[in-house]
N, C-alpha and C positions, 0 to 999 in steps of 0.2 A: 151015795155020795159022789161017786164017779159020774153017774148019769147026770146029776144036777150040774156038775162042772162042765160036762160036755155040752149041755144045753145052753149054758151061759156063754160059752166060747162061740157057739154057732151063731147066737144072736149078735154078738159083737162083730163077727166077720160079715154078717149080712148087712149091718148098718154101715160098715166101712165100704162095702161094694156099692151101696146106694150113694154114699157121699162122693165116691170117685166118679160115678156116672153123672151126678148133678154137676160136678166141677167140669167134667168134660163137655157137657152140653153148654154150660156158660162160656167156656173158652171158645167153643166152636161158634157160638153166637157172636161173641166179641170179634173173633177173627173175621167172621162173615160180614159183620157191621163195618169193621175197619177197612176190609177190602172193598166193600160196597161204596164207602165214602171215598176211598182212593180212586175208584173207578169214576165216581161222580166228579172228582176234581181233576180228572184227566181231560174233562171237557168244560170245566168251570175254573175260574180263578180261585186261589186259596183264600181262606179267611184273612182279613186285614190287608188285602192287596189294594193299593191305591195307584191308579195309572193317570199320570198327568193331572193330578188333583181330583180325579173322579174315582169314587169307591167302586171297585170291581169285585168285591168280596162275594163269592158264590155265583157270579154272573158269567154268562157265556160271552163269547167274542162279540156276537151280534148285539147282545144287550149292552155291552160296554160301548160299542160303536154308536148305538142309539143315544146313550147318555151323553157321549162326547158331542154328538151333533146337536143335541138339545142345549148343551152348555154354550156352544158357539153361537147358536141363533140368539140374537139380542144381547150378545156379550158386551160388557163394558167393565172397565177396571177403575176403581176409585183410588186416587192418590192422596193420602192423608199426610199433610206436612206437620212439622213440629209446631208451627205457629201459622195462623191464617185458616182459610177455608179449604175444604176438600175439593179436588178437581177430578174430572173424568176424561178418559180416553175411550171412545167407542170402538168396538171391534170392526165395524163397517169402515171406519176411517183408515184402518190399516189392512183392509182386505183379508180379514181373518176367515179361514175355512178349514174343514177337516180334511185329513189325508190318511186313507187306510191302505197301506201298501204291504200288508202281511206281517207287520211287526208284532201285532197282537198275537198272531198265531205262533210266532217264534217265542214270544214271552210265555205263552201258555204251555208250549212244548218244553220249554226249559225249566219250568217249575217242577219241583219234586213232590208229586202228589202223594207218594207213600210216606212223606214226612209231614203230612197235613197237620198232625197234632202240634208240631213245633210252631207252625204259623199262628196257632191260637195265642201264643205268648210273644211271637216276634213278627209284628206287622211288616209288610214289605211295600216300599214306595218305588214305583217304576216311572221313569221319565222317558218318553219316546218322542224324539225330536220330530220325526216325520209324520206324527199324527195330527199336528196343527201347523198350518202354513199361514204366514202373514208377510206383509211388506215391511221389512226392517227399516228401510229408509223412511217410509211414511210414519212408522212408529217414532223414529227420532224427530221427525219434523213436527209431529203432534206434541211430543214432549217439550220441544223447544218453545211452544206457544204457551205453555203453562206459566202461571205466575210464580210458581216455586222456582222456575229457572231464570227469573228476572234478576240479574245481578244487582240492580239498583235497590232491590228490596231485601237482599240477603244481608244478614247480620253476621259479621265475622266472629268466629269463635275466639275465646280468650283463654290463655293458659292460666293455670293456678299461679298465684303470686303470694308474696308475703305482705302482711299488713305493715303499716307504719309502726315504728317502735313505740311501745307503751311502757312506762316505768313499772306499771303493775303487771302486765302480761307479757312483756317483751315483744317477740314477733309471733304472730299466728298466721296460719295458712288461709288465704282467701281462695275458696274453691274455684275451679275452672268454670267458664261460662260456655254452654253449648251454643253454637251459632246455627245459622240456617244457610250456610254456604254449601251447596250440593257438590258432593264428590261424584262427578259425572260418570266416571268409570264404574263405580259401585252401583250408582243409580240405574244406569242402562243395563248392567248385568242383572240386577234384581228385577227390573221391569220386563226384560226379555224372558227371564225365567218364569215370572208370574203369568205372562201371556201364554207361554207354552203349557203351563199347568192350569190355565183358565182360572187363575185366582181372581177374585172379584175386588180385592182390596190390598193395597200396599201401605204400610206405615213406614215412612222414610226413616223415622227415628229407630223403629224396631229393626229395620233392615240395614241400619247403620250406613245410610246413604249420605250423611252429612260429613263434612270435613271435621275431624275430631281435633280437639286441642292436643298439642304435642305433649304438654305436661299437665298432669292432673294432680289433685291434692294427695293422691296415693302414689304418685311417681317417686321413685327412690331419690331422684335428684332433688325434688322439692322438699321431701321430708328431711333429707340430709342437710339441705340448705338451711331449713328452719332450725334444726338442731345445732348446726355450726354457728349461725348468727346469734342464737340465744346463748350459746356457750361464750361467745365473744363478749356480749354485753353483760354477762355475769361477772366479768373481770372487775376487780377492785384493787387498785394500786395506790397505796398511801406513801408519798415521798416525804421522808423525814429530813427537814432542814434545821434541826436543832429546836429552836423555840418556835418554829413555824412548820406547818404541814400543808401538803397539797394532795387532795384526794381526787383520783381519776376513776370514774366508773361509767356505767352504761349511758348515763345522761350525756356524756361527751363522746364516748366511744361509738355510739350508734351513728354519729355524724361522719365517722371515718370508714364505715363498712358499707358495702354495696354488693349486689349480685350481678354476675355476668349473664350474658344471653344463654349460656349453657348451665345456669343455675349453680355457679360456683361462687362461694363467698370470697370477697376481695377486700383486703385491708389497705387503705390509702397510705402508702409510704410517705407521701408528701405531707399528709396531715399529721402523722406521727412525728416527723422531723420538725414540723412547724410547732407542735406542742412542746417538744423537747427544747427547741430554740427559744421559745417564750420562757420556759423554766430557767434556761441559762441566762437569758436577759434579766430575769428577776432576781436570781439567787447567786449568779457568778459575782465574785468580788475582785477577781484578778484584773490588774490594770486600772482599777478604779481608785479615786482619791481616798485617802484614809485620814481620819481625824485622830489626832494624838494630843493628849494632855501632856505637854512637854515637861521635862525636868526643870524648866525655867518658870513654870507656873502659867505658861501661855498656851492656848489652844492653837495647834499647828495643823495645817492641811498639807499632807504629804502626797504630792502628785507625781505620776509617772511610775515606771517599774511594772513588774508583772506578778507581784505577790498576791496570793488570795486563792479562793475556791474557783475551780474551773472544771465544768462538766465535760466529760468525754461524750460529746453529743452523738457521734456515730455509734459508739458502743451501747449507749443507753437507748438509742432509738431501736437498735436490734433487740436488746433485752426486753424492751416494752412490747415489741411486736410478738415475741415469744410468750410473754405473760398473757397477752390477749388471745393468742392461738390456743393456749392451754386453759383459758378461762380462770386464771388463778386469782386468789386473794392474798396479797402480800403487802407487808410494810417494809420499806427499804430506803437506803440512801442511794442516790443515783451513782452511776459510774463516774469517777473523776479522773481527769488527766493530771490534775494538780490539786493538792489540798492545802488547808491552812490550819491554824491552831484552834480556832474557835468559830462556832456558828452563832453564838450569842454576843451581841454588841460588836465590838471591833473584831475583825477576823484574825488579828494577830494575837489576841488573848493578852495574857500578862507575862509572856516570855518573849522578849525582843531586844534588839540592839537599837539604840537611839543615837544617831550620828548627826551632830550639828556642825555643818560645814562652816557656818559663820563664826562660831566660837572655836572651831577646831577642837571640839571636845565631845566625847562619847560616853554613853552609859549602857551597861548590860543588865537587864532585869530578868531574873529567872523565877517564875512562879510569884511574881510581884515583889521579889526581894532584890535590892541592888547588889550585884555581885562584883561589878567592875565599873570604875570611873577613871578616865585617863584622857590626856591630851593626845593629839595625833597630828600628822601632816598629810593632807590630801593632794589631789592632782594639781599640777602646775597651771595656774590660770594664764600666766603670760604666754605660755607655749600652746595654749589651747587643749591642755590635757586635764581639764577640770573634772573632778569626780562628779558624775551625774546624780542629781537628787532623785528620789523615788522610793517605792516600797519593793523590796526584793526578798527572795528566800535563799538562805545559805545552801549552796550546792552540796558541799562536802567539806571535810577538813583533812589536811595531809601534812605530815612531818617531812622536813628536809627536802624541800622543793627548790629547783632552780628556775627562776622566772626569766623567761627569754622574750626579747623584743628586738626591734630594729636598733642595732648598735649596743645591745647590752645583754648580759647573762648574769643574773644576780641570785646567789643562793640564799635561801631564808630557812629558818628553823620551823616556822609555823605558817601554814598557808591555808586561808579560809576564803575561797571565792564566793561571790554572791551576784555578780552582774557581768556576764561574759568573762573577760580577763581581769576584771576589777575585783579586788578582795582585800581582806585584812592580812597583814603579815608584820613580822618584826623587821626593824631597820636599824641594825647595830652600827651602821655608818653615820647615823645622825647623833649629834650630841644633845640636841634639844628638840622639843616637840611643842605643838600648839602655836599660839601667836599667829603671824601671817606669813610664815615661811612658804605656804602653798601659793601665795600670789606670784612669787618670782623664783622660788627654789623648791617647788613641790615635786610630787612623784609623777610617774607616767599615768596616774589615774587611781592607783591603789591607795588604801588607807595605811600609811606607815605608822607603826606603833612601837613604843618602848618594848624591849624584849620581855620583861616580866609581865607587862600588861597583855601582850600577845599570847604568852604562855597561859595566863589565867583564863583568857577568853577561850583559847583552844581546849583547855581542860574541862570547861563547863558548857560550852555551846554544842548543839547537835545540828545535823543537816536538817534543813527545812525551817529553821528558826527565822523569824521575820527580821529584816534589817531595814530600818526606817531612816532614810537619809533626807535631810531638809536644810534649808537656809532660814535664818531668823534674824532679821535686822534688829540691832540694838543689843545683841548678846556677844558682841566682840569682847574678847578677854582683855584684861589690863595689859598683858604682854603684847597682844596685837596692837592695842592703842599706843603703847610705848614704841613698838616697832614701826607703826605707821608714822608717828612723830619723828622717829629717827630716820625714817626713809626720806622725809622732806629734807633733812640736813644732809643726808648721804647724797641726795640728788644735787643739792646746792654745791657740795664739795666736788662732786664729779664734774659739774659744769664749769669749774674754774679753768680747766685746761692749762695752757702755758701761762705762767704767772708773770705779769709785767706790773710796772707802777700803776698802769690803768686798772689793774685788777684789785687794787687796794680796797675799794668800796665793797666789791663782791666778797673778798676774803673777810673783811670786817663783818659783813652781814652774816656770812656763814658762821663766824665765831659767835656772834650775838645769838643766832638761832640755836647753836649748840649749847651755849650757856643757859638758854632758856629751858632746856630739857631737864627732866628730873634724873635722878641717878640711874634708874633702871633704863630709861630711854637712851641715856648717854652710852650705856654699855652696848647698845645695839648699833652704834655708829661705827660701822666696820672700816671706814676710810678716814677715821680721825687723824691718823698719821699724815695723810695727804693734806689736811687742813694745817697741821703744825708745820709741815714742809713749806706750804704756801706762805704762811706767816713769816717763816724764816727768810724766805726768798724776798718778800716785800721789805723786810728790815735790811737785808743785804742791798737791795736795789736803792733803798733810801739812803743808806750810808754811802753807797757809790755815787749817788747824785750829789750829796753834800760835799764829798771830796772833789768831785769834778767842778763844783761851783767855786770851791776855794782855790783850786788850781787856776781857774779862769780869772779870778780876781787878781791873783798874784801875777799872772802873765799879761794882764791887760795894759799896764803902763808900757811894757816893752813892745807890745803889739802896736800901741798908739805911736810910740817913738819911731818904730820902723815904718809905720804908715806915712810918717812925715817925709821919709826919704823917697817914698814912691812918687814918681813923676818929676823928681828934681834931677838936674844935671849934677853929677858927682864931681866935686873939685877937691883939690888938696886942702882947701880951707875947711872942708867938712871932716877932715881926718879926725879931729878931736871928738867931734860929735859921734862919729861912727864907732870910735873906740870906746866911748862911754856907753853906747847902746850895747856893745859886745859885753862889757863888764856887767851890765844889768841882766842881760840874758843868761850869762854864765852863773849868775848868783841865784837864778831860779831853780826850784825843785824840778825833778824829772817830770812830774805830772804837769807842772806849769809850762815847762818847755814844750810838752806835747800839745799844749793849747796854742802855741805861737804858730799860727798858720801861715804868716808872711815871712818866716825865717829866711827864705831864699832871697828876699829883697835885701836883707842884711848881708848875707854872704856875697851877693852880687856887688853891693856897695863896697865891701871890703876888697873884693877882687879889683874893682875899678881904682881904688886908692893905691893899690900895689902897682898897678899898671902906670898910674900917673907918676908915682915916685920913681919908677924905673925910667920913665921918659925924661924926667928932670935930671936924673943922674947922668944919663947919656948926653944930655945937652951940656952939662958942666964939663964932662970929659972932653967934649969936642971943642 
């Protein structure tokens, strides 16, 4: 048993030794082969070596030189353009010749022959400038003669661009167009390199010798531009104007957008503002005439004022620009700087104040129901303070306000302005309202109201309520008509001035006009007392005239008798006559005596009689 085991072990050891010997022989053979090949490549170029375009694999320096010389002899290079025919440059035209100056030896020496297995998988390309010599200036001159260098035949490259807008596809990218404009720097670089490597052909397209488009369909800028502009035209903005709508979408928006030279999307601010301006022109109602079915049953046009819808064009233009930038789909009302009550029908709706300046009467309707009806007194026409007509919006309401102006400061309990400094307020200093007080005794422009009416309006009205102020011929109140009739009489009475007997007809006319008024109108004749005084004065003057006439008649015989004395020489014989005239005069009334304008003739005659009597007496005494 032990012998058998011994024999088995011996056989195994023998086989192992033989195996080791065989492996050793194989390894030695491989090493010998490896070293032999390495020695071979010490004088030959490694596999995969290409020198100036010539395959030098396994070749000696001399063999490579012969190949290069063969390549140079009869060398020509074909230039293949993107479009058109292939052209040739002959080696002889550029004085092409080989130059061997020891560089091949240096390259052979520098290669690592012991790493020859690596070269089986890593080919080596070597360019040796000094192996080929040519006239560079001649090469450029030959190249310039080529048709591909003729600028007149070159086609300029075109950048990728976006298509026109399509409702179906939006914007798409139109690819760039390769041109035939030669990039001379790249072309001459490729040409010179090809000649050095003895290449027989150059494809200008493959060598990228053409000027390339700056932007291609894959350029980030172009792709981003298409995305952005398609985002813009996807915008849909529906403007809600009550019973009307305006839809803005890509059909219009595409006309507002464009691309810059740097492929940036640009939205026209001018076009946006123009669009918003057109919307405002169409749907703004502020400042426009309003149609009103008045409380008098007549259709009235209210012109002037600023009430109504008014878009904030600047704010809405900016908002719209942002909607477009975000590519949003929205339904909205535009931004307003001023709003009104209604979008359907009349913008003031069914809540408004109706102010009839002609009738001096107003109505306040709230939700279509009449809340207030009252007379008022508006601005003084005679002084140019007339309340302006138009459609306005109530600014606010305030209690206990002192109204101030030039020469006045008036406290009121209820203040409701609607047009600058013009507003509704109570006026407790007035005893009466309506009629035609406004023509000569109106306010500074405000609408004066009875206290209770102003309070009712104040309690029910809100800021923003429409105030429609108008004039309507033919709606004058009975009070106004009575006051107008009375005004004629008042003017007649005022024109009487200082009353004389010559004023009698004017006074009678004023009386007749007054008597022709009805009872209401008579009550508005504020200067009736002046008429009565004038009539009394006429009566007085007439009485005085009658008395004067009577005194004149009584005095006339005396006047006539005295006149007979005038121009005569007074003698004592006339003594009786003169004494008789004196008796007649003394019997006159005082008023009659005042009428005797020639009384001095009588006194002179009496004095003469006395003198004559005295003279006679003196004669008798002597």
